[in-house]
PABAKOL-666864 format. One record per residue (C-alpha): residue number from 1; x, y, z; residue in three letters. Coordinates in Angstrom, 2 decimals. Layout:
BEGIN
<nudo><num>NUM</num><c1>X</c1><c2>Y</c2><c3>Z</c3><residu>Ala</residu></nudo>
...
***
This chain:
BEGIN
<nudo><num>1</num><c1>-19.10</c1><c2>-52.16</c2><c3>-11.38</c3><residu>Unk</residu></nudo>
<nudo><num>2</num><c1>-17.42</c1><c2>-49.60</c2><c3>-13.69</c3><residu>Unk</residu></nudo>
<nudo><num>3</num><c1>-20.15</c1><c2>-47.13</c2><c3>-12.65</c3><residu>Unk</residu></nudo>
<nudo><num>4</num><c1>-19.00</c1><c2>-47.40</c2><c3>-8.83</c3><residu>Unk</residu></nudo>
<nudo><num>5</num><c1>-15.47</c1><c2>-46.84</c2><c3>-9.97</c3><residu>Unk</residu></nudo>
<nudo><num>6</num><c1>-16.43</c1><c2>-43.88</c2><c3>-11.89</c3><residu>Unk</residu></nudo>
<nudo><num>7</num><c1>-18.38</c1><c2>-42.51</c2><c3>-8.96</c3><residu>Unk</residu></nudo>
<nudo><num>8</num><c1>-15.47</c1><c2>-43.10</c2><c3>-6.67</c3><residu>Unk</residu></nudo>
<nudo><num>9</num><c1>-13.03</c1><c2>-41.28</c2><c3>-9.11</c3><residu>Unk</residu></nudo>
<nudo><num>10</num><c1>-15.47</c1><c2>-38.29</c2><c3>-9.38</c3><residu>Unk</residu></nudo>
<nudo><num>11</num><c1>-15.82</c1><c2>-38.13</c2><c3>-5.53</c3><residu>Unk</residu></nudo>
<nudo><num>12</num><c1>-11.87</c1><c2>-38.23</c2><c3>-5.15</c3><residu>Unk</residu></nudo>
<nudo><num>13</num><c1>-11.69</c1><c2>-35.33</c2><c3>-7.95</c3><residu>Unk</residu></nudo>
<nudo><num>14</num><c1>-14.29</c1><c2>-33.38</c2><c3>-5.95</c3><residu>Unk</residu></nudo>
<nudo><num>15</num><c1>-12.25</c1><c2>-33.81</c2><c3>-2.75</c3><residu>Unk</residu></nudo>
<nudo><num>16</num><c1>-9.00</c1><c2>-32.69</c2><c3>-4.24</c3><residu>Unk</residu></nudo>
<nudo><num>17</num><c1>-10.84</c1><c2>-29.66</c2><c3>-5.92</c3><residu>Unk</residu></nudo>
<nudo><num>18</num><c1>-12.11</c1><c2>-28.82</c2><c3>-2.62</c3><residu>Unk</residu></nudo>
<nudo><num>19</num><c1>-8.78</c1><c2>-29.30</c2><c3>-0.87</c3><residu>Unk</residu></nudo>
<nudo><num>20</num><c1>-7.30</c1><c2>-27.10</c2><c3>-3.73</c3><residu>Unk</residu></nudo>
<nudo><num>21</num><c1>-9.85</c1><c2>-24.35</c2><c3>-3.05</c3><residu>Unk</residu></nudo>
<nudo><num>22</num><c1>-8.94</c1><c2>-24.45</c2><c3>0.59</c3><residu>Unk</residu></nudo>
<nudo><num>23</num><c1>-5.41</c1><c2>-23.30</c2><c3>-0.28</c3><residu>Unk</residu></nudo>
<nudo><num>24</num><c1>-6.14</c1><c2>-20.34</c2><c3>-2.34</c3><residu>Unk</residu></nudo>
<nudo><num>25</num><c1>-6.84</c1><c2>-16.61</c2><c3>-1.37</c3><residu>Unk</residu></nudo>
<nudo><num>26</num><c1>-9.18</c1><c2>-14.29</c2><c3>-3.18</c3><residu>Unk</residu></nudo>
<nudo><num>27</num><c1>-7.65</c1><c2>-10.74</c2><c3>-3.42</c3><residu>Unk</residu></nudo>
<nudo><num>28</num><c1>-8.61</c1><c2>-7.36</c2><c3>-4.58</c3><residu>Unk</residu></nudo>
<nudo><num>29</num><c1>-5.82</c1><c2>-6.04</c2><c3>-6.36</c3><residu>Unk</residu></nudo>
<nudo><num>30</num><c1>-5.11</c1><c2>-2.26</c2><c3>-6.52</c3><residu>Unk</residu></nudo>
<nudo><num>31</num><c1>-2.33</c1><c2>0.16</c2><c3>-7.39</c3><residu>Unk</residu></nudo>
<nudo><num>32</num><c1>-0.77</c1><c2>2.10</c2><c3>-4.50</c3><residu>Unk</residu></nudo>
<nudo><num>33</num><c1>2.51</c1><c2>4.24</c2><c3>-4.45</c3><residu>Unk</residu></nudo>
<nudo><num>34</num><c1>3.63</c1><c2>2.58</c2><c3>-7.75</c3><residu>Unk</residu></nudo>
<nudo><num>35</num><c1>3.07</c1><c2>-0.94</c2><c3>-6.35</c3><residu>Unk</residu></nudo>
<nudo><num>36</num><c1>0.46</c1><c2>-3.72</c2><c3>-7.09</c3><residu>Unk</residu></nudo>
<nudo><num>37</num><c1>-1.22</c1><c2>-4.43</c2><c3>-3.69</c3><residu>Unk</residu></nudo>
<nudo><num>38</num><c1>-3.93</c1><c2>-6.81</c2><c3>-2.49</c3><residu>Unk</residu></nudo>
<nudo><num>39</num><c1>-6.36</c1><c2>-7.25</c2><c3>0.29</c3><residu>Unk</residu></nudo>
<nudo><num>40</num><c1>-8.20</c1><c2>-10.27</c2><c3>1.17</c3><residu>Unk</residu></nudo>
<nudo><num>41</num><c1>-11.85</c1><c2>-9.74</c2><c3>-0.36</c3><residu>Unk</residu></nudo>
<nudo><num>42</num><c1>-13.44</c1><c2>-10.97</c2><c3>2.98</c3><residu>Unk</residu></nudo>
<nudo><num>43</num><c1>-12.78</c1><c2>-7.62</c2><c3>4.52</c3><residu>Unk</residu></nudo>
<nudo><num>44</num><c1>-13.79</c1><c2>-5.52</c2><c3>1.48</c3><residu>Unk</residu></nudo>
<nudo><num>45</num><c1>-17.44</c1><c2>-4.22</c2><c3>1.71</c3><residu>Unk</residu></nudo>
<nudo><num>46</num><c1>-17.44</c1><c2>-2.22</c2><c3>-1.59</c3><residu>Unk</residu></nudo>
<nudo><num>47</num><c1>-15.41</c1><c2>-0.04</c2><c3>-3.80</c3><residu>Unk</residu></nudo>
<nudo><num>48</num><c1>-16.64</c1><c2>3.48</c2><c3>-4.61</c3><residu>Unk</residu></nudo>
<nudo><num>49</num><c1>-15.60</c1><c2>6.30</c2><c3>-6.52</c3><residu>Unk</residu></nudo>
<nudo><num>50</num><c1>-13.93</c1><c2>9.25</c2><c3>-4.83</c3><residu>Unk</residu></nudo>
<nudo><num>51</num><c1>-16.40</c1><c2>12.10</c2><c3>-4.25</c3><residu>Unk</residu></nudo>
<nudo><num>52</num><c1>-15.40</c1><c2>15.57</c2><c3>-5.39</c3><residu>Unk</residu></nudo>
<nudo><num>53</num><c1>-15.16</c1><c2>16.63</c2><c3>-1.72</c3><residu>Unk</residu></nudo>
<nudo><num>54</num><c1>-13.96</c1><c2>14.62</c2><c3>1.28</c3><residu>Unk</residu></nudo>
<nudo><num>55</num><c1>-14.96</c1><c2>16.58</c2><c3>4.53</c3><residu>Unk</residu></nudo>
<nudo><num>56</num><c1>-11.81</c1><c2>17.18</c2><c3>6.64</c3><residu>Unk</residu></nudo>
<nudo><num>57</num><c1>-11.81</c1><c2>16.33</c2><c3>10.25</c3><residu>Unk</residu></nudo>
<nudo><num>58</num><c1>-9.99</c1><c2>18.83</c2><c3>12.65</c3><residu>Unk</residu></nudo>
<nudo><num>59</num><c1>-7.14</c1><c2>17.50</c2><c3>14.60</c3><residu>Unk</residu></nudo>
<nudo><num>60</num><c1>-7.33</c1><c2>13.99</c2><c3>12.86</c3><residu>Unk</residu></nudo>
<nudo><num>61</num><c1>-3.98</c1><c2>12.28</c2><c3>12.14</c3><residu>Unk</residu></nudo>
<nudo><num>62</num><c1>-2.22</c1><c2>13.36</c2><c3>9.01</c3><residu>Unk</residu></nudo>
<nudo><num>63</num><c1>-3.08</c1><c2>10.36</c2><c3>7.04</c3><residu>Unk</residu></nudo>
<nudo><num>64</num><c1>-7.05</c1><c2>10.75</c2><c3>7.75</c3><residu>Unk</residu></nudo>
<nudo><num>65</num><c1>-8.06</c1><c2>12.54</c2><c3>4.40</c3><residu>Unk</residu></nudo>
<nudo><num>66</num><c1>-11.66</c1><c2>13.17</c2><c3>6.11</c3><residu>Unk</residu></nudo>
<nudo><num>67</num><c1>-15.06</c1><c2>11.42</c2><c3>6.14</c3><residu>Unk</residu></nudo>
<nudo><num>68</num><c1>-17.53</c1><c2>10.71</c2><c3>3.61</c3><residu>Unk</residu></nudo>
<nudo><num>69</num><c1>-21.21</c1><c2>10.07</c2><c3>3.79</c3><residu>Unk</residu></nudo>
<nudo><num>70</num><c1>-21.97</c1><c2>6.67</c2><c3>2.19</c3><residu>Unk</residu></nudo>
<nudo><num>71</num><c1>-25.62</c1><c2>6.05</c2><c3>2.00</c3><residu>Unk</residu></nudo>
<nudo><num>72</num><c1>-26.28</c1><c2>7.55</c2><c3>5.54</c3><residu>Unk</residu></nudo>
<nudo><num>73</num><c1>-23.22</c1><c2>6.32</c2><c3>7.10</c3><residu>Unk</residu></nudo>
<nudo><num>74</num><c1>-20.11</c1><c2>8.45</c2><c3>7.85</c3><residu>Unk</residu></nudo>
<nudo><num>75</num><c1>-17.06</c1><c2>6.57</c2><c3>6.80</c3><residu>Unk</residu></nudo>
<nudo><num>76</num><c1>-13.46</c1><c2>7.77</c2><c3>7.54</c3><residu>Unk</residu></nudo>
<nudo><num>77</num><c1>-11.24</c1><c2>7.83</c2><c3>4.62</c3><residu>Unk</residu></nudo>
<nudo><num>78</num><c1>-7.59</c1><c2>6.92</c2><c3>5.09</c3><residu>Unk</residu></nudo>
<nudo><num>79</num><c1>-4.82</c1><c2>7.31</c2><c3>2.98</c3><residu>Unk</residu></nudo>
<nudo><num>80</num><c1>-2.48</c1><c2>4.40</c2><c3>2.87</c3><residu>Unk</residu></nudo>
<nudo><num>81</num><c1>0.42</c1><c2>6.32</c2><c3>1.13</c3><residu>Unk</residu></nudo>
<nudo><num>82</num><c1>0.42</c1><c2>9.14</c2><c3>3.79</c3><residu>Unk</residu></nudo>
<nudo><num>83</num><c1>0.49</c1><c2>6.71</c2><c3>6.56</c3><residu>Unk</residu></nudo>
<nudo><num>84</num><c1>3.43</c1><c2>4.96</c2><c3>4.82</c3><residu>Unk</residu></nudo>
<nudo><num>85</num><c1>5.36</c1><c2>8.14</c2><c3>4.59</c3><residu>Unk</residu></nudo>
<nudo><num>86</num><c1>4.84</c1><c2>9.06</c2><c3>1.03</c3><residu>Unk</residu></nudo>
<nudo><num>87</num><c1>3.76</c1><c2>12.47</c2><c3>-0.01</c3><residu>Unk</residu></nudo>
<nudo><num>88</num><c1>0.30</c1><c2>13.71</c2><c3>-0.50</c3><residu>Unk</residu></nudo>
<nudo><num>89</num><c1>-0.81</c1><c2>13.11</c2><c3>-4.06</c3><residu>Unk</residu></nudo>
<nudo><num>90</num><c1>-4.02</c1><c2>14.51</c2><c3>-5.87</c3><residu>Unk</residu></nudo>
<nudo><num>91</num><c1>-6.78</c1><c2>12.00</c2><c3>-6.96</c3><residu>Unk</residu></nudo>
<nudo><num>92</num><c1>-7.15</c1><c2>11.00</c2><c3>-10.43</c3><residu>Unk</residu></nudo>
<nudo><num>93</num><c1>-10.00</c1><c2>9.41</c2><c3>-12.36</c3><residu>Unk</residu></nudo>
<nudo><num>94</num><c1>-8.97</c1><c2>6.07</c2><c3>-11.46</c3><residu>Unk</residu></nudo>
<nudo><num>95</num><c1>-8.58</c1><c2>6.68</c2><c3>-7.70</c3><residu>Unk</residu></nudo>
<nudo><num>96</num><c1>-11.13</c1><c2>4.83</c2><c3>-5.54</c3><residu>Unk</residu></nudo>
<nudo><num>97</num><c1>-11.92</c1><c2>4.19</c2><c3>-1.81</c3><residu>Unk</residu></nudo>
<nudo><num>98</num><c1>-12.01</c1><c2>0.72</c2><c3>-0.94</c3><residu>Unk</residu></nudo>
<nudo><num>99</num><c1>-14.49</c1><c2>0.31</c2><c3>1.94</c3><residu>Unk</residu></nudo>
<nudo><num>100</num><c1>-13.06</c1><c2>-2.32</c2><c3>4.32</c3><residu>Unk</residu></nudo>
<nudo><num>101</num><c1>-14.31</c1><c2>-3.62</c2><c3>7.74</c3><residu>Unk</residu></nudo>
<nudo><num>102</num><c1>-12.19</c1><c2>-5.07</c2><c3>10.39</c3><residu>Unk</residu></nudo>
<nudo><num>103</num><c1>-13.28</c1><c2>-5.95</c2><c3>13.99</c3><residu>Unk</residu></nudo>
<nudo><num>104</num><c1>-16.58</c1><c2>-4.23</c2><c3>13.39</c3><residu>Unk</residu></nudo>
<nudo><num>105</num><c1>-14.93</c1><c2>-1.05</c2><c3>12.46</c3><residu>Unk</residu></nudo>
<nudo><num>106</num><c1>-15.80</c1><c2>0.41</c2><c3>8.65</c3><residu>Unk</residu></nudo>
<nudo><num>107</num><c1>-13.47</c1><c2>2.66</c2><c3>7.03</c3><residu>Unk</residu></nudo>
<nudo><num>108</num><c1>-12.52</c1><c2>3.59</c2><c3>3.54</c3><residu>Unk</residu></nudo>
<nudo><num>109</num><c1>-8.96</c1><c2>3.29</c2><c3>2.13</c3><residu>Unk</residu></nudo>
<nudo><num>110</num><c1>-7.92</c1><c2>5.54</c2><c3>-0.77</c3><residu>Unk</residu></nudo>
<nudo><num>111</num><c1>-6.04</c1><c2>3.70</c2><c3>-3.57</c3><residu>Unk</residu></nudo>
<nudo><num>112</num><c1>-4.61</c1><c2>4.91</c2><c3>-6.87</c3><residu>Unk</residu></nudo>
<nudo><num>113</num><c1>-6.55</c1><c2>2.35</c2><c3>-8.99</c3><residu>Unk</residu></nudo>
<nudo><num>114</num><c1>-8.40</c1><c2>-0.88</c2><c3>-8.49</c3><residu>Unk</residu></nudo>
<nudo><num>115</num><c1>-7.11</c1><c2>-3.42</c2><c3>-10.99</c3><residu>Unk</residu></nudo>
<nudo><num>116</num><c1>-8.86</c1><c2>-6.87</c2><c3>-10.32</c3><residu>Unk</residu></nudo>
<nudo><num>117</num><c1>-10.33</c1><c2>-9.57</c2><c3>-8.19</c3><residu>Unk</residu></nudo>
<nudo><num>118</num><c1>-8.07</c1><c2>-12.54</c2><c3>-8.39</c3><residu>Unk</residu></nudo>
<nudo><num>119</num><c1>-7.55</c1><c2>-15.81</c2><c3>-6.79</c3><residu>Unk</residu></nudo>
<nudo><num>120</num><c1>-3.97</c1><c2>-16.74</c2><c3>-5.84</c3><residu>Unk</residu></nudo>
<nudo><num>121</num><c1>-2.74</c1><c2>-20.09</c2><c3>-4.56</c3><residu>Unk</residu></nudo>
<nudo><num>122</num><c1>-1.03</c1><c2>-20.04</c2><c3>-1.14</c3><residu>Unk</residu></nudo>
<nudo><num>123</num><c1>1.92</c1><c2>-21.52</c2><c3>-2.78</c3><residu>Unk</residu></nudo>
<nudo><num>124</num><c1>2.51</c1><c2>-18.42</c2><c3>-4.65</c3><residu>Unk</residu></nudo>
<nudo><num>125</num><c1>2.67</c1><c2>-16.25</c2><c3>-1.72</c3><residu>Unk</residu></nudo>
<nudo><num>126</num><c1>5.92</c1><c2>-15.67</c2><c3>0.33</c3><residu>Unk</residu></nudo>
<nudo><num>127</num><c1>6.01</c1><c2>-14.55</c2><c3>3.72</c3><residu>Unk</residu></nudo>
<nudo><num>128</num><c1>6.82</c1><c2>-10.71</c2><c3>4.12</c3><residu>Unk</residu></nudo>
<nudo><num>129</num><c1>9.96</c1><c2>-11.53</c2><c3>6.01</c3><residu>Unk</residu></nudo>
<nudo><num>130</num><c1>11.51</c1><c2>-13.66</c2><c3>3.26</c3><residu>Unk</residu></nudo>
<nudo><num>131</num><c1>10.40</c1><c2>-11.40</c2><c3>0.42</c3><residu>Unk</residu></nudo>
<nudo><num>132</num><c1>12.99</c1><c2>-9.08</c2><c3>-1.09</c3><residu>Unk</residu></nudo>
<nudo><num>133</num><c1>10.33</c1><c2>-7.12</c2><c3>-2.69</c3><residu>Unk</residu></nudo>
<nudo><num>134</num><c1>8.63</c1><c2>-6.27</c2><c3>0.72</c3><residu>Unk</residu></nudo>
<nudo><num>135</num><c1>12.04</c1><c2>-5.18</c2><c3>2.27</c3><residu>Unk</residu></nudo>
<nudo><num>136</num><c1>13.11</c1><c2>-2.95</c2><c3>-0.82</c3><residu>Unk</residu></nudo>
<nudo><num>137</num><c1>9.68</c1><c2>-1.54</c2><c3>-1.76</c3><residu>Unk</residu></nudo>
<nudo><num>138</num><c1>8.18</c1><c2>1.72</c2><c3>-0.98</c3><residu>Unk</residu></nudo>
<nudo><num>139</num><c1>5.83</c1><c2>-0.20</c2><c3>1.27</c3><residu>Unk</residu></nudo>
<nudo><num>140</num><c1>7.34</c1><c2>-1.05</c2><c3>4.84</c3><residu>Unk</residu></nudo>
<nudo><num>141</num><c1>7.45</c1><c2>-4.77</c2><c3>5.94</c3><residu>Unk</residu></nudo>
<nudo><num>142</num><c1>5.39</c1><c2>-3.83</c2><c3>9.23</c3><residu>Unk</residu></nudo>
<nudo><num>143</num><c1>2.35</c1><c2>-3.46</c2><c3>7.07</c3><residu>Unk</residu></nudo>
<nudo><num>144</num><c1>2.71</c1><c2>-6.50</c2><c3>4.75</c3><residu>Unk</residu></nudo>
<nudo><num>145</num><c1>1.67</c1><c2>-10.00</c2><c3>5.37</c3><residu>Unk</residu></nudo>
<nudo><num>146</num><c1>3.31</c1><c2>-11.42</c2><c3>2.26</c3><residu>Unk</residu></nudo>
<nudo><num>147</num><c1>4.23</c1><c2>-11.00</c2><c3>-1.60</c3><residu>Unk</residu></nudo>
<nudo><num>148</num><c1>2.28</c1><c2>-13.00</c2><c3>-4.13</c3><residu>Unk</residu></nudo>
<nudo><num>149</num><c1>4.63</c1><c2>-13.97</c2><c3>-6.96</c3><residu>Unk</residu></nudo>
<nudo><num>150</num><c1>2.33</c1><c2>-14.35</c2><c3>-10.00</c3><residu>Unk</residu></nudo>
<nudo><num>151</num><c1>2.81</c1><c2>-16.35</c2><c3>-13.04</c3><residu>Unk</residu></nudo>
<nudo><num>152</num><c1>2.99</c1><c2>-13.42</c2><c3>-15.43</c3><residu>Unk</residu></nudo>
<nudo><num>153</num><c1>5.91</c1><c2>-12.03</c2><c3>-13.31</c3><residu>Unk</residu></nudo>
<nudo><num>154</num><c1>3.98</c1><c2>-9.32</c2><c3>-11.46</c3><residu>Unk</residu></nudo>
<nudo><num>155</num><c1>4.41</c1><c2>-9.15</c2><c3>-7.70</c3><residu>Unk</residu></nudo>
<nudo><num>156</num><c1>1.37</c1><c2>-8.25</c2><c3>-5.48</c3><residu>Unk</residu></nudo>
<nudo><num>157</num><c1>2.17</c1><c2>-6.91</c2><c3>-1.91</c3><residu>Unk</residu></nudo>
<nudo><num>158</num><c1>-0.49</c1><c2>-8.24</c2><c3>0.45</c3><residu>Unk</residu></nudo>
<nudo><num>159</num><c1>-1.34</c1><c2>-5.45</c2><c3>2.85</c3><residu>Unk</residu></nudo>
<nudo><num>160</num><c1>-2.06</c1><c2>-5.81</c2><c3>6.55</c3><residu>Unk</residu></nudo>
<nudo><num>161</num><c1>-4.78</c1><c2>-2.98</c2><c3>7.06</c3><residu>Unk</residu></nudo>
<nudo><num>162</num><c1>-4.90</c1><c2>-3.78</c2><c3>10.81</c3><residu>Unk</residu></nudo>
<nudo><num>163</num><c1>-1.29</c1><c2>-3.15</c2><c3>11.40</c3><residu>Unk</residu></nudo>
<nudo><num>164</num><c1>-1.09</c1><c2>-0.38</c2><c3>9.04</c3><residu>Unk</residu></nudo>
<nudo><num>165</num><c1>-3.81</c1><c2>1.72</c2><c3>10.98</c3><residu>Unk</residu></nudo>
<nudo><num>166</num><c1>-3.33</c1><c2>0.23</c2><c3>14.44</c3><residu>Unk</residu></nudo>
<nudo><num>167</num><c1>-7.03</c1><c2>-1.19</c2><c3>14.38</c3><residu>Unk</residu></nudo>
<nudo><num>168</num><c1>-6.18</c1><c2>-3.46</c2><c3>17.19</c3><residu>Unk</residu></nudo>
<nudo><num>169</num><c1>-4.69</c1><c2>-0.74</c2><c3>19.36</c3><residu>Unk</residu></nudo>
<nudo><num>170</num><c1>-7.82</c1><c2>1.43</c2><c3>18.74</c3><residu>Unk</residu></nudo>
<nudo><num>171</num><c1>-10.02</c1><c2>-1.47</c2><c3>20.03</c3><residu>Unk</residu></nudo>
<nudo><num>172</num><c1>-7.95</c1><c2>-1.78</c2><c3>23.08</c3><residu>Unk</residu></nudo>
<nudo><num>173</num><c1>-8.31</c1><c2>1.92</c2><c3>23.82</c3><residu>Unk</residu></nudo>
<nudo><num>174</num><c1>-12.00</c1><c2>1.68</c2><c3>23.52</c3><residu>Unk</residu></nudo>
<nudo><num>175</num><c1>-12.30</c1><c2>-1.46</c2><c3>25.82</c3><residu>Unk</residu></nudo>
***
């Protein structure tokens, strides 16, 4: 009988562990314009070093740094900082291109430095419209889905790349 009770307790623990996992997000955390930012890892395909040369594209929007050849695939490289109104900055040894994919569109996002991959409980994330950090920071609230308040005191701004680079509008124009 005690084995049955132990087995039932084990199943309850597994169920509560699974429920807890459903209420978490795994984020890629990186630095951008002096802020800690995050993206859901489900849209991240890979992280690459910034090549010595990014090929410029004539008549491209100001925030398009150019294109790179990534193992035979041409990937546009977008600069979040420029899109959000910051000034152009030179790449450093820590700069990276985060290759993301949204709605079947692959593109690279230039970031200042990649810091970590971390799991964050949904209970630690405050909606962007309620967050003072999103309202007062250098990143506009139009591009933010929320702010994660970490136990160590850091705040991680969760970016909405689809809104930032108007991916949905691009898809509608193609249709």
